[in-house]
N, C-alpha and C positions, 0 to 999 in steps of 0.2 A: 752507262754514263758515270762520271765521277763527280762528286761534290767535294771541293777543296775548302776546308774550314780554317780560317786564320783568326786567332784571337788577336785583337789590337795589341800593340806594343805597350811597354810599361808606361803608365800614366803617373802623374804627380801623386795621386792618391794610392795607386798600387805600391809605390815606393814606401809610403808611410803606413801601409796595411789598413787602409780605411775603406769601408764599403762604399761603392760608387752608385750602384743601381743606375738610374737614369740621369744622374747629375752629369753635366757636360764638362768633363775635366780634360785638360790638354795632356798630350804626351810629355814625358820628361825627355831631357836630352839623351839619356840612356835608351829610352824607348825609340827615339828616332834612329839611333845607331843600330838597334836590334832590327828595325825594319830594313835598313840598308843591307844588313847581313842576310836577311831572309829573301830578299828580292831575287837573287839568282835561282834559288830553289823554285820559286813561283814561276819565274820566266821559263824554266826548263819544263814545267808541267803544262805550259801554254793554254791557260784557260781561254775559252771562247766567249764567255760572258762573265760579268762581275757585278755583284750587288754588295752593298755595305750598309751598316747602320749609319744613320745620319748624325750620330753623336761625334763630336770633334775627334776623339781619340781613335775611332774606327775610320772615319773619313780621311784623316791625315795618314793613317797607316796605309789605306788603299792607294793614296796618291804616291807615297814613298815607294810602294811596291810596283809602281808603274801603271796603276789602274786609274788613270785620270778621268776616264769616262764611266766610272762605276755608277750604277743607279743607286742613289742614296734613299733609304726608306726608314721611317720610324718603326716599321713592323719588326725590324731587327735590333731594336734597342734592347739593352740588358733588362732583366726583370726589375720591376719597381720594388725597392726595398723599404718604401714608406718611411716611417720615423727612424729607421736605422741609417738612412742616407748620411754619409759623411762621418759616421762613428768608427772609431778604431775597433777592429775585430776583437782584440783582446778584451776591451771593455764590454762588448756584447756578450762574449763567452763568460766573463766573470759574473755578469749580472743575470744572464738568462741562458745558462748552458743547455738546458733541454730545448728551448725554443730555437737556439742557434743550430743545434744538431738536427732538429726537425726541419728547419729551413734548408739546410744542406741536403736533407733527404727528400725534399719536395713535399713535406707534409705540414709545414707551418708557414704562414705569411705574417710578417710583422704588421703592426697597426698601420693602416693606410697603404699597405703594399699589395702586390699582385699575387694571386695564387699561382702555384706551379702549373696547374692544369690549363688555366687561361693563357699563361705565358707560352707553354709548349704549343698550344693550338695556334697562337698568333705567329710564332716563328716558323712552325712547320708549314703553315699555309703560304707564307711569303716565299719560302724556299721551293716548295713544290711548284708554285706559279712560275718562278724564275727559271726553274730547271727544264721546263717544257721546251723541247727543240734544241737543247744544248748537249754537247759532249762532255765538256769540262766546265763546271760552274764554280767560280771562286766566290766565296762568301766571307767578307771581312766583318767581323762581329765581336762578340763578347764571350767570356768563358761560360756563362750560364746558357747562352744561345747554343753553344756547341754541345753542352751536356743535354739540353732539351732535344736537340736534333739526334743525338745518339740514342736517347730513349725512344724517340719517335720512329727512327728507321731500324734500330737494332733491338729494341725492347729491353734495354739495359737500364734499370732504375737509377735515378740520380744518386741514391745512397751508395751505389756501387762504383761511382766514377769519381776519381780524384779531381781536384781543381785543375783546370787547363791553364798552362803557363802562358804568360804574355809572349807575343811574337812566336807562337807555335803553330804548327801545321797538323791538322787531322784530315784524313781522307776517307771518304765512304764510297764504295762501289755499288751502284744500283744497276739492275738489269734483270735477266731471267733468274728466278729463284730469289732467295732472301738477300737483303742488303748485307754487305760485308765491310768490315773495318780493315782498311789497308794501312793506315798510319794513325798514330795517336800521340799528340803532345810532342811532336818532333821539332827541335830547335837546332839551327845551324851552330855547330861548334861547342855546344854545352848541353848538360843534362839538367832538367828541371823536375825535381820531385817534391818540392814544397812550395808550389805556386800560390800566390795570393788569390783570394776570392775576387 
């Protein structure tokens, strides 16, 4: 079976490089256009089931991709970043560079935030439940969710995974033997190497 992972399209806070966590931030106009460009790629892969985070930016991305009947779930929300929610990333790095690096590596949780281990367990359980009996599961979610699932299925630590770009597709192939990475951070018509968190 194949798990298709789509990070939601650019949100208003992605555009200004602010950490969102579980804040319910809408897509930007540019994000809506990114979703329209990604839709043919998703349609060509013909997912037979769709789940999505219930946060507005992921739910709207799913609708624009043509997945009007996506099962929305809070289990696929982004990691809770606690008191960092809404802060510009540059300010966090300037004030707490070691903590920010630890957070990116999955070893630090900001005050009031969720630990990486709890987050990874939450999202992996949701995807494994939804994947039962499907051939191609589309998961419309957040960058952290995709990195957590890569660690869960491929055993690749978050410190070794770059941020996942908005409106990008990552594909995992599961079956006999170890899981395989088929696609990572693919966007239609552009190359994204410095994606926002």
